[in-house]
N, C-alpha and C positions, 0 to 999 in steps of 0.2 A: 883036744887039750887046751887050745887057746879059747874056745867057748866055755869050757868048763872053769878056766881060770877067771874069765870075765864074769861068769856067774857068781863065783864065790866072792869076788871083789865087791860086785854091786849088792850082794845080800849082806855081807859083812858091814860095809858102809851104811847101807840104809838101816839095818838094825841098830848100828851104833848112833846114828842121828835120832832114831826113834827112841832109844833108851836115854838119850841126852836130855829129852824133855822131862824125864822122871828123876834122873840122876845128874842134873846139871852141874852141881858143884864137883863131883868126881870126874866126869867126863869132859870138863870145860877145856883142858888142854888139847885133848884129842879132837874135840868139835872145832876148836880154833884152827887146827892144822888142816882138817877136812874142808872147812869153809873157805880157807885161803886157796886150797887147791882147786875148790870149786870155781872161785872168782877167777883164778888164773886160767883154768880151762875154758871158762865161759868167755873171757876176754879173747883167748886165742881162736875160739870158734867163731866169735864175731868178727875178727880180722880176716879169717878165711872166707866167711860169707860176704864180707865187704869187697874183699879182693875179686871173689867170683863174680859179684854183681857188676863191678867196674869192668872186669874182663869181658863179661857178657855184652855190655853196652859199646865197648871198644870194638868188639868183633862185629856187632850190628852197624856200627859206624863205618868200619873199613869195608864192609861188604855192601854199603849203601841200601841196606834194607828198610823196609817200611817202618816208620817212626824213628828214623835217624835223628831228627831234629830234636825229639824228646831226649834221646841219649845224649846229645851235645848238651842240652840244657841240664840234665842230671849230672854229667861229669863236671861241668863248669861250676855248678851250684855246690857240688860235694867238695871239690878241692878249695873252693873259695871259703867254704865254711870251715873246713879243716885248718887251712893256713891261718884264717883269722883267729880260730880258737887257740892255735898254738902261739901266736903273736900276742893277742890281748889276754889270754887265759880266761877260764871260765867265770872268774870272780868279776871281771869287767862290766860296769853297768851298761855300756854301749853294746857289748856282745850279748849280753842277756836280753837287753831290749830288742836286739836284731833277731834273736831266736824266737822270743815270744811273739813278737809282731807277725811272725809267719806261722807259728804253732798254734796260736789261739784262733786266728781266722780259719785255719785248716780243720780244727777241732770243731768249730762252730759249723763249718760247711758238711763236715761228716755227720754231725747230730742231726741237721736238717735233712740230709739225704736219708738217714736212718729212719728218721720220722715218717718222711714221705713214703719210704719202702715199707714200713710197718702198715701204714694205712693201705697201700696198694695190696700187700699180702693179706690183709684182713678182708678186703674185697674179693680177692680171689678165693679166699678160704670159704667166703659165704657162696660164691658162685659154684664152687665144687662140692661143697658138703650141704649146701642148703641152709635154710633158716633154722638151725639148731641152737639150743641154749648155749653151746659153747662158742659158736660163731658169732651170735648175737652179743654176747658177753665181751668177746674178743673186739669186734668192731665197735661197740659202744664205748668200752673203755678207751680205745685208740682215739677216737673222734673227740670224746669228753676231755681226755688229757690235752689234746692238741688246742681244743678251743679255750679252755680255762687257763692254759699256760701262756697264752697270748697276752694276758694282763688286762684286757678290756672289760672283763666282768669282775667286779669286786664286791665285797660284802662287808657290812658293819661287823666290827669286832665283836665277839660274844654272841653272835646270832647263829641260827641254825644254818643260814645260808652260807655264812662265811665258813663254817665247819665243813659243809659240803664241797665248797670250792676247794679248801685245803685238801679234803680227801681225793678229789679228782686230780689235783696237782701232783698229789703224791703216788699216783698209780704207776708212773714209770719207775720210781724207786721200788716199788713192790715187785715189779717185773725183773728190775736189775738184781734184787736180791735173790729171787727165785733162780736166775740164771747162775749167780754166784754160788748158791747152795748146790745146784746141779753140777757145776764144774768142780766144787769141793768133793762131792760124793763121788763123781767120776774119777778125780785125781786120787782119791782114797782106794778105790777099787783097783785102779791101775797099779798104785803103789804096792798093794797087798799082792797082787798077781806077780809083780817083779820080785818082791821078796820071797815069794813061794816058788820062784823060777818057773812059773807057768807061762809067762811072756819074757822074751828076751830081746828087746829093741837094740841093745847094745852089741848083739852078736850079729845083726844083719850086715 
């Protein structure tokens, strides 16, 4: 009975949000309530996840497990960031600069690691699959993108060389759009399966 009620609620809410794209003027009050509930539940789920993470690291610290130092570091930085955010608020320039000075280097490091990982993956792809047109194209595009995005190779504006350099620099954007399209199609298929009650992740 509980699973049936959860299925009915999920299907009704999903169809209402879907219809809201076509009948926004009529369903606007209902959609506002649904989105408010969504934000509320998302915030509650985030708090539960954060609480579980902190408890996990406290447990690791109390049991003196391997990596306890990183648990101490995470707990201290988490509470320091939270208290500073409550005291200074999110609009404070010092707090924004403090967050960005950490976030931007972390994102840059992540992107560099991802670039090196893609290059290594392409080499393994060639090793396992051989020199096929797919592996050659993947490896060539990865190397060309890395080389041309270093900024050392420049071309005169309006020439064929400049157009080729711009093309190779934009290869990662093409891959990113392909990934986003795949995610969108995958999300659409999952949404349709949930609306048809073929998949019930909320009932697990």
